[in-house]
C-alpha positions, 0 to 999 in steps of 0.5 A: 373509278375508285371506291371513294368516287363511287361512294361520293357519287352514290351518296350525293345522288341519293341526297339530291333525290331525298332533298326533293322528297316530302313525307314518307319513303316507300321501299319502291321509292328507295329502290328507284333512288338506288337504281338511278344512282347506280345507273349514273356510274360510268361503265356500270350496267344496272339490272333488276334481278328476277325476284322469283330466282334471286328474291326481292330487292336484288340487283345486278351490277355489271362491269367489264366481265365482273357481275355482282348481285347486290341485296338492297334490303338493308340499304332500303331499311337504313335509308328509310330509317334515316329519313324518318328520323330526319323528318321527325327532327325537322317537324318538332 
């Protein structure tokens, strides 16, 4: 899977989940959304990283012999901000 396919799958998965949401999003809502979206990737294993060792909002992505530690903190903040702005614009 190339970068564009990966990005499109993540984007559409998150948009689908957001379309089913109403009201404010919590950090946990967004974390679960990201985890579920990433888990849909073929050949990708997604696991939460130990918060005591690696800090909050970290996940491991494993594919073949490659492991990436991904920090979701900024992604969570960005999705929550975009969602809040969207909610504010539709409630005018």
